[in-house]
Steps between C-alpha positions, in 0.01 A plus 500: 500500500485146326468535123187297407473368143160545347289174511227383270149445649506164668870483557654468841831612627697329773756680725738317750658627811727373769261424788755601767586844357220585251768567240364453147662218305564474121348214303836333546459506874771765551463816711363775277747786500325716247720399212211431257482116540153365486291476831168394373391159359198512271219245472193469291310293754469549875541130570839501312620785729389310812678180378811697440488643854430160670790338318735789582409505858579130543855561375527854672284511816637841596343672191177679491287597196242734382263437198371819325227517248528706177424809687768424750249444773600232757332172437680287753799523731695199614702520809826313527424152634815513723328751728139464414346325805134580417 
């Protein structure tokens, strides 16, 4: 189970994964091996989270992302552009 830090109302958490394998990535883009490195990035505005994802996917088209709200409900899921043919 992934440890989810408590969020303030109105905050958003972004989680990245390798689109080919689904493995969770750290905030540094490395494979999460459960060694306590951060895996969530936090944003006070939804648009800031979306901008981060758009920029990151330009540089890393094999990554996918999930944006969670303060209750860790999924707000949006972004497929890896490398394989997203929709």
